[in-house]
C-alpha atoms as one frame of an Amber mdcrd trajectory, in Angstrom:
protein
 150.692 134.912  68.147 148.047 132.193  68.156 146.642 130.744  64.936 143.237
 132.146  65.881 144.466 135.738  66.095 146.956 135.608  63.198 145.729 137.438
  60.082 146.657 136.192  56.595 147.853 138.397  53.792 145.150 140.600  52.278
 142.316 139.733  54.721 138.678 140.794  54.413 138.587 141.510  58.146 139.677
 145.016  58.995 138.085 146.504  55.886 135.509 149.287  56.371 132.595 147.494
  54.706 128.966 148.581  55.250 126.456 146.578  57.252 125.328 143.547  55.257
 121.658 144.622  55.441 122.213 148.376  55.210 120.525 148.754  51.820 117.604
 146.551  52.893 117.137 148.626  56.044 117.377 151.930  54.200 114.912 150.889
  51.492 112.436 149.132  53.793 112.964 145.761  52.112 114.431 144.050  55.178
 112.032 141.401  56.470 111.364 141.044  60.181 109.388 138.424  62.078 105.993
 140.097  61.904 106.392 140.791  58.173 106.185 137.042  57.663 102.614 136.957
  58.989 101.294 138.928  56.022 102.840 136.282  53.749 101.211 133.398  55.615
  97.637 132.228  54.979  95.092 131.719  57.755  97.024 133.505  60.482  95.409
 134.100  63.879  96.417 137.030  66.072  97.095 136.687  69.799  96.127 139.481
  72.231  96.731 139.558  76.005  94.264 140.107  78.830  96.331 142.202  81.244
  95.999 142.537  84.998  94.763 145.771  86.557  96.479 145.151  89.904 100.109
 144.944  91.023  99.532 141.939  93.277  96.371 139.870  93.494  94.899 136.403
  93.226  92.700 135.658  90.250  89.496 134.398  91.837  87.379 134.274  88.656
  88.387 134.223  84.982  85.405 134.175  82.610  86.230 133.732  78.929  82.720
 133.112  77.562  82.274 136.739  76.611  85.341 136.666  74.408  84.144 133.577
  72.549  80.961 135.453  71.679  82.904 138.181  69.840  82.830 137.658  66.038
  86.213 136.460  64.805  87.444 135.092  68.136  88.555 131.475  67.738  89.920
 130.529  71.128  91.096 131.837  74.492  94.290 130.274  75.824  94.435 129.602
  79.570  96.491 127.472  81.948  94.134 124.537  81.345  95.360 124.363  77.740
  99.037 123.813  78.573 100.041 120.207  77.790 103.483 120.569  79.331 104.862
 122.921  81.986 103.048 126.188  82.645 106.225 128.228  83.019 108.256 130.427
  80.685 111.303 131.113  82.859 114.601 129.373  83.485 114.117 129.410  87.268
 110.603 127.900  87.188 109.194 131.021  88.835 107.399 132.578  85.833 104.029
 130.926  85.186 102.940 131.565  81.612  99.288 131.726  82.704  99.364 132.918
  86.337  96.751 132.460  89.052  98.550 135.001  91.219  99.136 138.390  89.611
 102.628 139.674  90.327 102.697 143.007  88.491 100.302 145.515  86.972  99.758
 144.589  83.332 100.759 140.918  83.616  99.155 138.746  80.921  96.543 136.399
  82.436  95.325 134.711  79.257  95.529 135.239  75.499  92.749 135.644  72.936
  93.205 134.205  69.433  91.184 135.793  66.653  90.964 136.253  62.905  92.076
 139.874  63.135  93.856 142.219  65.521  90.647 144.146  66.193  88.657 141.011
  66.945  91.397 139.811  69.301  91.417 143.174  71.097  87.644 143.226  71.487
  87.725 139.630  72.657  90.278 140.495  75.346  88.073 143.365  76.508  85.193
 140.907  76.880  87.087 138.600  79.269  85.919 139.117  82.856  88.384 138.873
  85.746  87.727 139.066  89.476  90.601 139.587  91.895  91.486 139.202  95.538
  93.828 142.170  95.992  97.037 141.484  97.956  99.673 143.739  99.499 102.184
 144.960  96.931 105.789 146.148  97.078 106.546 148.637  94.319 109.715 150.577
  95.063 113.221 149.374  95.807 113.237 151.183  99.162 109.915 149.563 100.115
 111.385 146.165  99.328 114.488 146.769 101.463 112.320 147.902 104.372 110.027
 144.885 103.968 113.052 142.578 103.556 111.520 141.294 100.347 114.539 139.464
  98.950 114.969 136.738  96.339 117.853 134.738  94.945 121.339 134.334  96.376
 123.392 136.945  98.207 126.901 137.227  96.787 130.056 138.864  98.157 133.310
 139.847  96.475 136.106 140.449  98.949 139.844 140.928  99.169 141.817 141.765
 102.285 140.289 143.307 105.398 138.073 146.218 104.365 137.203 147.136 107.961
 140.870 147.376 108.936 141.677 149.396 105.812 138.916 151.860 106.603 139.986
 152.107 110.233 143.515 153.013 109.171 142.630 155.346 106.299 143.463 159.026
 106.565 140.251 160.096 104.877 136.998 158.172 105.109 133.651 158.994 103.540
 130.318 157.215 103.509 127.112 157.635 101.575 124.452 156.125  99.383 124.129
 155.980  95.615 121.151 155.074  93.496 120.751 154.568  89.774 117.517 153.999
  87.874 116.505 151.399  85.335 116.131 151.745  81.576 113.654 150.621  78.947
 115.122 148.769  75.956 112.787 150.564  73.526 113.969 148.542  70.529 112.313
 149.614  67.281 110.756 146.183  66.723 108.572 145.056  69.617 108.440 141.425
  70.778 107.133 139.246  67.945 106.648 135.575  67.109 104.983 133.545  64.359
 104.302 129.858  65.031 103.199 127.092  62.674 102.767 123.335  62.977 104.316
 121.395  60.093 102.729 118.297  58.523 104.941 115.996  60.598 103.846 117.659
  63.842 107.044 119.678  64.198 106.506 123.172  65.593 108.247 125.934  63.650
 108.572 129.265  65.435 109.978 132.373  63.810 110.843 134.734  66.593 112.608
 137.982  67.373 114.988 136.422  69.894 118.611 136.775  70.946 118.635 133.195
  72.225 116.943 130.810  69.763 118.102 127.667  71.586 116.600 128.787  74.879
 113.408 129.887  73.139 113.320 126.389  71.623 113.757 124.787  75.068 111.015
 126.887  76.708 108.549 126.292  73.850 109.283 122.562  74.025 108.658 122.243
  77.751 105.468 124.326  77.609 104.155 122.075  74.824 105.433 118.875  76.435
 107.677 118.113  73.451 111.337 117.259  73.026 113.634 119.901  71.549 113.954
 118.034  68.246 110.238 118.624  67.652 110.657 122.424  67.852 112.617 124.597
  65.451 113.228 128.272  66.128 114.457 130.679  63.472 115.497 134.308  63.794
 115.793 136.267  60.565 116.923 139.511  62.149 115.785 141.836  64.913 114.978
 145.503  64.927 117.052 146.044  68.038 117.204 144.068  71.272 119.871 145.378
  73.701 119.366 142.378  75.997 115.588 142.713  76.039 115.218 139.715  73.736
 117.553 137.360  75.598 114.954 136.016  78.056 111.780 137.938  77.366 110.757
 136.392  73.991 110.400 132.842  75.321 106.936 133.212  76.828 105.549 135.049
  73.816 106.914 132.390  71.466 105.377 129.713  73.698 101.953 131.395  73.554
 102.082 131.554  69.752 103.249 127.920  69.549 100.546 126.722  71.950  97.915
 128.522  69.902  99.200 126.968  66.688  99.290 123.505  68.221  95.716 123.738
  69.531  94.087 125.383  66.522  96.152 123.871  63.721  96.591 127.363  62.290
  99.538 129.768  62.230  99.494 132.194  65.161 101.044 135.613  65.144 101.920
 137.528  68.306 103.248 141.063  68.055 103.055 143.427  70.991 101.983 147.019
  70.625 104.437 149.547  72.035 102.422 149.997  75.225 102.034 146.241  75.667
 105.765 145.801  75.189 106.569 148.486  77.748 104.149 147.120  80.338 104.846
 143.395  79.849 108.636 143.234  79.521 111.543 143.743  81.920 113.992 146.637
  82.067 117.542 147.373  83.201 117.833 146.727  86.946 117.705 149.789  89.203
 120.417 149.604  91.888 120.929 151.098  95.331 124.263 151.092  97.164 125.381
 152.077 100.632 129.128 152.472 100.972 132.155 153.532 103.009 135.426 154.356
 101.286 138.880 155.161 102.581 141.716 157.133 100.963 145.298 157.951 101.825
 146.241 161.611 102.308 147.340 161.822  98.681 144.129 160.275  97.316 144.957
 156.600  96.843 142.080 154.197  97.389 142.729 152.012 100.417 139.454 150.295
 101.181 135.825 150.028 100.123 132.889 148.410 101.855 129.603 148.427  99.957
 126.226 146.766  99.761 124.584 146.694  96.342 120.865 146.024  96.090 119.293
 145.257  92.716 115.569 145.557  92.024 114.807 142.237  90.330 111.082 142.776
  89.846 108.631 139.910  90.354 110.857 136.957  89.342 114.548 136.131  89.203
 115.013 136.048  85.433 118.716 136.910  84.982 119.018 138.998  88.144 121.622
 136.755  89.788 124.193 136.884  86.953 123.446 140.604  86.485 124.259 141.152
  90.163 127.417 139.047  89.877 128.680 141.116  86.961 127.907 144.327  88.837
 130.007 143.101  91.768 132.802 142.149  89.358 132.826 145.673  87.918 132.510
 147.814  91.016 136.290 148.316  90.774 136.075 149.541  87.162 139.645 150.597
  86.292 140.872 151.093  89.846 143.108 149.162  92.234 141.332 148.858  95.592
 143.633 146.952  97.986 140.897 145.972 100.449 137.286 145.534  99.399 134.107
 143.892 100.568 131.173 144.287  98.191 127.977 142.444  99.033 125.130 142.072
  96.557 121.482 141.170  97.034 118.267 141.185  94.990 114.879 142.458  96.101
 111.528 141.200  94.871 109.031 143.865  93.828 105.662 143.826  92.099 107.001
 145.165  88.826 108.049 143.629  85.523 110.851 141.098  85.921 113.995 143.115
  85.266 116.321 141.458  82.826 119.419 141.655  80.672 120.328 145.065  79.295
 123.435 146.114  77.389 126.258 145.896  79.910 124.440 143.325  82.057 125.137
 144.802  85.494 128.537 146.163  84.553 127.211 149.713  84.110 125.549 149.653
  87.526 128.723 148.408  89.207 130.893 151.007  87.479 128.347 153.704  88.247
 128.887 153.144  91.959 132.667 153.634  91.985 132.484 156.582  89.586 129.810
 158.211  91.753 132.007 157.672  94.811 135.090 159.191  93.169 133.090 162.083
  91.710 131.636 162.955  95.097 134.841 162.500  97.083 137.287 164.322  94.751
 136.241 167.848  95.896 136.410 166.803  99.556 139.914 165.462  98.975 140.896
 168.643  97.147 142.008 166.636  94.104 140.987 167.167  90.488 138.545 164.334
  89.581 140.495 163.298  86.484 143.738 163.134  88.464 142.053 161.152  91.264
 140.920 158.619  88.684 144.268 158.407  86.893 146.364 157.890  89.991 144.204
 154.926  91.083 144.448 152.989  87.784 145.406 149.336  87.851 149.090 148.664
  87.246 150.522 145.597  85.458 150.635 142.553  87.704 147.709 143.542  89.895
 144.613 141.374  90.348 140.919 142.189  90.450 139.077 141.643  93.747 137.877
 138.297  92.382 141.405 137.159  91.592 141.849 137.692  87.836 145.079 139.291
  86.557 144.426 142.590  84.793 146.228 141.784  81.572 147.374 144.753  79.483
 146.675 147.131  82.379 149.195 149.495  80.813 146.648 150.199  78.079 144.579
 152.158  80.604 147.358 154.705  80.974 148.126 154.741  77.265 144.494 155.311
  76.312 144.129 157.999  78.989 147.249 159.832  77.804 146.120 159.675  74.175
 142.706 161.015  75.155 144.193 163.855  77.202 146.116 164.969  74.118 143.421
 164.370  71.479 140.758 166.158  73.536 143.086 169.111  74.250 142.196 168.681
  77.912 144.506 171.275  79.423 143.550 174.047  76.994 139.830 173.373  77.120
 139.801 173.069  80.908 141.342 176.535  81.168 138.830 177.855  78.635 135.987
 176.428  80.721 137.388 178.056  83.874 137.619 181.409  82.128 134.095 181.027
  80.777 132.702 180.142  84.206 134.429 183.084  85.880 132.717 185.454  83.458
 129.335 183.672  83.343 127.167 183.594  86.491 124.277 181.716  84.867 125.968
 179.221  82.522 128.707 176.848  83.644 130.877 174.455  81.654 132.940 171.473
  82.676 135.021 168.737  81.100 135.177 165.265  82.694 137.141 162.126  81.859
 136.185 158.589  82.890 137.756 155.201  82.040 136.304 151.765  81.284 137.652
 148.287  82.040 135.049 145.724  81.051 135.403 141.946  81.239 134.439 139.931
  78.159 132.830 136.481  78.440 129.667 135.059  79.941 129.611 134.790  83.755
 128.153 131.312  83.238 131.151 129.441  81.838 129.113 126.907  79.830 127.734
 129.694  77.616 131.217 130.411  76.277 130.850 128.062  73.297 129.508 128.361
  69.778 128.869 126.364  66.634 128.787 127.043  62.909 127.969 125.247  59.669
 129.858 126.266  56.526 129.073 125.035  53.019 131.315 125.439  49.998 129.382
 124.675  46.830 131.024 123.184  43.778 130.789 126.531  41.951 132.970 128.108
  44.649 130.220 130.033  46.410 129.981 129.836  50.193 127.047 129.717  52.624
 127.536 130.116  56.362 125.267 129.423  59.320 126.193 130.300  62.882 124.488
 130.457  66.250 124.538 134.232  66.653 121.612 136.497  65.889 121.584 139.837
  64.102 119.906 142.721  65.916 121.459 145.519  63.888 124.825 145.369  65.652
 126.667 144.046  62.587 127.479 140.524  63.784 126.527 138.985  60.436 128.737
 141.502  58.626 131.716 140.524  60.751 131.033 136.819  60.285 130.941 137.252
  56.516 134.325 138.972  56.743 135.697 136.178  58.948 134.576 133.466  56.499
 135.921 135.424  53.539 139.279 135.820  55.285 139.491 132.206  56.473 138.692
 130.722  53.045 140.595 133.298  51.034 137.616 134.188  48.838 136.109 137.571
  47.961 133.460 138.866  50.328 130.977 138.771  47.446 131.326 134.974  47.294
 129.958 134.477  50.812 126.314 134.527  51.883 124.750 134.011  55.276 121.637
 131.984  56.165 119.191 132.864  58.976 119.924 131.585  62.458 118.084 128.284
  63.029 118.185 125.723  65.802 118.043 122.815  63.339 121.245 123.989  61.657
 123.372 124.918  64.677 122.117 123.428  67.968 122.664 124.310  71.621 123.791
 127.842  70.925 124.403 130.552  73.501 122.589 133.860  73.537 123.889 136.646
  71.351 124.926 138.619  74.407 127.817 139.466  76.742 129.592 141.154  73.791
 130.992 137.690  73.048 129.236 136.779  69.816 132.003 137.795  67.422 134.571
 135.969  69.538 132.494 132.804  69.851 130.827 132.528  66.452 133.870 133.882
  64.644 135.972 131.167  66.241 133.436 128.506  65.217 133.263 129.756  61.625
 137.044 129.836  61.319 137.210 126.306  62.716 134.780 125.073  60.043 136.583
 126.970  57.294 139.949 125.581  58.378 138.591 122.027  58.088 137.321 122.655
  54.567 140.472 124.458  53.499 142.684 121.601  54.687 140.747 119.203  52.426
 140.772 121.619  49.506 144.509 122.177  49.937 145.113 118.490  49.295 143.122
 118.706  46.060 144.782 121.953  45.009 148.233 120.546  45.754 147.643 117.698
  43.336 146.307 120.110  40.740 149.306 122.421  41.087 151.938 119.757  41.604
 152.827 121.141  45.018 152.706 120.030  48.623 149.404 120.823  50.319 151.218
 122.800  53.029 152.567 125.150  50.356 149.120 125.932  48.939 147.775 129.455
  49.500 144.187 130.718  49.122 143.884 134.477  48.497 141.037 136.541  47.033
 139.509 133.614  45.194 142.781 132.422  43.666 144.781 129.368  44.704 148.554
 129.285  44.323 151.555 127.474  45.782 154.958 128.529  47.017 157.615 128.311
  44.333 155.252 128.513  41.363 155.607 131.367  38.937 153.113 134.096  38.109
 150.072 132.964  36.164 150.237 129.423  37.487 147.480 129.910  40.046 143.943
 128.555  39.629 140.524 129.704  40.743 138.919 128.736  44.058 135.812 127.592
  42.149 137.946 125.316  39.978 139.385 123.653  43.077 135.919 123.307  44.620
 134.601 121.671  41.458 137.501 119.236  41.353 137.084 118.442  45.040 133.460
 117.524  44.372 134.479 115.221  41.524 137.007 113.580  43.824 134.268 113.123
  46.467 135.965 115.399  48.980 133.707 116.855  51.699 133.101 120.557  51.094
 131.135 121.386  54.205 132.021 121.338  57.888 130.530 121.893  61.312 132.735
 124.225  63.328 132.992 124.593  67.076 134.682 127.002  69.459 135.017 127.144
  73.224 136.717 129.947  75.090 139.769 128.531  76.827 141.221 129.533  80.180
 138.017 130.398  82.018 137.252 129.414  85.592 134.600 130.773  87.935 133.471
 129.754  91.415 130.079 131.445  91.691 129.717 130.859  95.432 133.154 132.129
  96.344 133.017 134.836  93.633 136.604 133.997  92.728 138.311 132.907  89.530
 139.027 134.124  86.014 135.602 134.547  84.405 136.738 136.796  81.544 138.803
 136.056  78.446 140.165 139.615  78.445 139.276 143.185  79.352 138.151 145.850
  76.892 139.492 149.286  77.760 138.415 152.790  76.848 138.068 156.353  78.041
 135.832 159.294  77.236 136.128 163.042  77.687 132.841 164.937  77.720 132.249
 168.682  77.889 128.854 170.015  78.965 127.209 173.370  79.554 124.549 173.803
  82.258 121.911 176.527  82.458 121.611 177.827  86.014 118.032 179.013  85.555
 116.494 175.723  84.382 119.009 172.932  84.877 118.901 172.312  81.128 122.196
 171.317  79.584 123.837 170.437  76.326 126.754 168.192  75.475 129.241 170.365
  73.643 131.859 167.808  72.732 132.737 164.149  73.251 136.120 162.541  72.594
 136.536 158.766  72.902 139.504 156.441  72.596 138.379 152.823  72.705 140.159
 149.478  72.518 138.609 146.929  70.150 141.834 145.042  69.547 142.458 144.719
  65.810 139.046 145.686  64.496 137.192 143.090  62.426 135.088 145.815  60.832
 135.976 149.445  61.654 132.736 151.051  60.445 130.695 148.604  62.499 132.876
 149.106  65.582 132.819 152.895  65.452 129.033 152.766  65.068 128.806 150.512
  68.110 130.948 152.888  70.167 128.827 155.856  69.149 125.529 154.032  69.725
 126.593 152.531  73.038 127.724 155.914  74.315 124.462 157.608  73.353 122.385
 154.816  74.905 124.431 155.069  78.086 123.966 158.831  78.163 120.215 158.298
  77.806 120.200 155.928  80.793 122.184 158.348  82.947 120.566 161.647  81.997
 117.165 161.273  80.312 115.378 157.951  80.620 113.280 158.100  83.771 111.075
 155.064  84.425 108.184 155.887  86.750 105.724 153.548  88.462 102.681 154.631
  90.441 103.773 154.089  94.054 100.631 155.593  95.570  97.889 153.728  97.367
  95.217 154.317  94.722  93.759 151.841  92.209  96.655 152.413  89.822  99.338
 151.328  92.295 102.153 149.531  90.472 101.126 150.820  87.048 103.959 151.885
  84.749 103.381 155.586  84.128 105.985 155.997  81.385 104.434 153.572  78.924
 104.843 155.392  75.620 107.252 157.571  73.685 105.279 160.609  74.846 106.108
 159.969  78.513 109.443 158.149  78.307 112.198 160.396  76.950 114.775 158.806
  74.657 117.947 160.404  73.286 117.323 162.124  69.985 119.291 164.301  67.595
 118.920 167.231  69.965 120.871 165.338  72.635 123.781 164.450  70.348 127.040
 166.261  71.104 127.918 169.213  68.912 131.242 167.491  68.206 131.707 163.723
  68.484 135.165 162.181  67.949 135.743 158.423  68.182 139.194 156.892  67.795
 139.936 153.166  67.876 143.044 152.447  69.948 145.831 151.149  67.717 148.448
 148.453  68.229 146.026 146.524  70.385 146.059 142.961  69.023 144.296 140.546
  71.380 146.151 137.262  71.152 143.851 134.255  71.390 140.793 136.046  69.967
 139.452 135.826  66.426 141.891 137.685  64.170 143.166 139.707  67.125 139.895
 141.559  67.693 138.013 142.483  70.843 134.343 142.797  71.715 132.647 146.138
  71.221 128.912 145.856  71.977 128.697 146.634  75.698 131.859 148.441  76.895
 131.048 151.786  75.196 127.832 152.136  77.243 129.939 152.883  80.305 131.898
 155.607  78.542 128.772 157.709  79.077 129.596 157.973  82.775 131.737 160.906
  81.644 128.555 162.815  80.771 127.170 162.503  84.290 130.525 163.395  85.847
 130.804 166.464  83.598 127.343 167.539  84.723 128.420 167.107  88.349 131.493
 169.260  87.793 129.506 171.931  85.948 126.967 172.053  88.790 129.864 172.430
  91.241 130.708 175.639  89.421 127.608 177.221  90.989 128.847 176.346  94.492
 131.818 177.047  96.735 135.222 175.459  96.329 135.273 171.932  97.705 131.523
 171.453  97.382 130.563 167.809  96.838 127.679 167.586  94.379 125.068 164.915
  94.948 123.358 164.251  91.634 120.404 161.942  91.093 120.436 159.419  88.285
 119.039 159.840  85.749 120.447 163.359  85.901 117.460 164.940  84.191 117.319
 168.740  83.883 115.090 168.719  86.985 117.674 166.721  88.937 120.441 169.032
  87.737 118.389 172.067  88.788 117.944 170.760  92.334 121.640 169.919  92.529
 122.713 173.390  91.434 120.170 174.930  93.829 121.910 173.021  96.632 125.281
 174.223  95.329 124.137 177.845  95.418 122.783 177.387  98.932 126.174 176.045
  99.993 127.789 179.342  98.979 125.985 181.034 101.860 126.332 178.134 104.237
 129.285 176.834 106.174 131.870 175.053 104.007 131.393 171.244 103.969 133.344
 169.303 106.568 136.345 167.481 105.096 137.242 163.869 105.776 139.490 163.645
 108.846 141.933 161.172 110.291 141.614 158.907 113.308 138.198 158.061 114.696
 136.513 161.119 113.182 134.549 160.610 110.014 133.140 162.838 107.309 129.387
 163.432 107.390 127.312 161.004 105.373 126.948 161.798 101.704 123.377 161.007
 100.826 122.213 160.623  97.230 118.571 161.412  96.668
């Protein structure tokens, strides 16, 4: 076992400790970015002037009216930008645009003494437009060939030949919608200019270093003149990886020009209409099986709706292509990916980062083809699992592939699959208007950033002469428990009680050039950096302690705040604080900068080949649902999950992440329906679901009646921090079991062998139309099965 994954005796990692800010959250004492504004004198508020067209040129922008509103101090426009008028990483996102690219885009920003004055000032700005042709839907963009970015292809073998020789071949289309992040805390920033001219921005951001870089280039400054700090976030889910940069830049520009602090906090509607979402995807596909249901070949084209700019669409698409196989061995595959440009918000990172969309496609294919093959869906999935020694389509060995089978078997037993499946059959036979079903789906999710350079992290650890410890690292806390885990890592590495360690806010002037807190990699990366710093300090302290104890430094042991040495009797140990104090007197350095880089990664983006992931996280979920045949309404009766997090750093945190990820995934697949006005009227391109009253989120009523989560045991991940694995994103895809259970329950209203086509999100309305089609099939001719030779099954079309 590697030194990084080896756990010492009596570690703080692995203990079920509560979230480090749990009491602050529960009592309302936790401070977020916008709370700082009320503690800052002379703050101005920024308010956007938003476009009323999906695509247009700004022919006239009159700001005089706003300046006449009492309390308005200034209106920020493109003419005020001293640096580069762009807030994106691809230089395709003007901060102050002259060409409107989506309905609601911010054209300029009003600064005022109060929120009300800023709002009234924005209303007084006059804008004249030259309206241009707009592309709103994904299908419109495909028809118009409105593409952006690079086209990527993952391939192995000859997919055409495999399909030609397959005994059973099916083809169809699949489509999955987007998702709104709907974090509790909307986008927020507070900017100030210090007395030395340095710009200090406090921001709700997952990527402080990139926020720093964007603010610097908008202001025409070097990065050392801009400091970004993130205290904590009230949720993010990927929505604060790229999206905060422009808002922070607006606040910083306002502060630089007025000499006063500037606060920017979006209202809920502003946040919904200004920020990007999860990418909707469309896929057309052909798939071939052997007579006994083994996958032989897949040919697919995935199209992602990127919105008006590229943002992170290219890496999102790449990850989708890398996860279209999910847990399944597909001998011959050709999966092509492309991105369309539409006049909507620029779609961006969202928990799973393309992985859910890729996995959705293969699970939809298997769910639709299983009845036509006459094979139970769970058995079709199991028999196609990766085996040890097999490679992904992009050439990476599937290490620990045997865990897929082990997790599946454990889940089959813990969920009482056989008994409950028979109970559901008996229930359905006696119930014409309610149907139940139980579905199982697996997850194999790669952990690391697609962009290899992001797989690095830094940390700064201080040991004070009284023995207390302060840690800084490059990760940000959005409620996911990263800081809690890092406290446990530092406590374990230094051998001190958890109570002796505190954590400072994430700041770019403490730990530079950090990667985003994303890709489920933050515990791996920042934990490795913290341990590296702690190991440096401990090596120095061991020399001091060895002299104090009369022992060799290699025999010194640090445990729970006590320092001992091999061979010494009981009661001869000394306190950690005593050693720290002596080290100070001996002028021994008690702080260290730590660094970590993930080893063994290689990725050729153009060829889509290599080993982009450190390891795979595995899991499986069994979900039972009940569907009402009159309305399409449904409830989730029970969920059982077995998930692999390696050796858990913090079990309470990890179980919470599994539960939360599953529920968020279920919301994406069954409830959360983003709608834009695609008509030809004046509201074309307008987001229609722009509040909690029109956008349905999972609530207590959608929680399963019974929810069982088990962390897979004996799953040490060698080469990762204390043997752990990532947990943030993989559980989202466990929710595919909910959609597949709904499909199987709907099939209960139809004839044997009926293939259910189910829209996504599978809202009650979508379920109703699917079960209506199933009932109609009872009276109609039985669906044609896949045949051999040149004959092909009829197209399966997803609506």
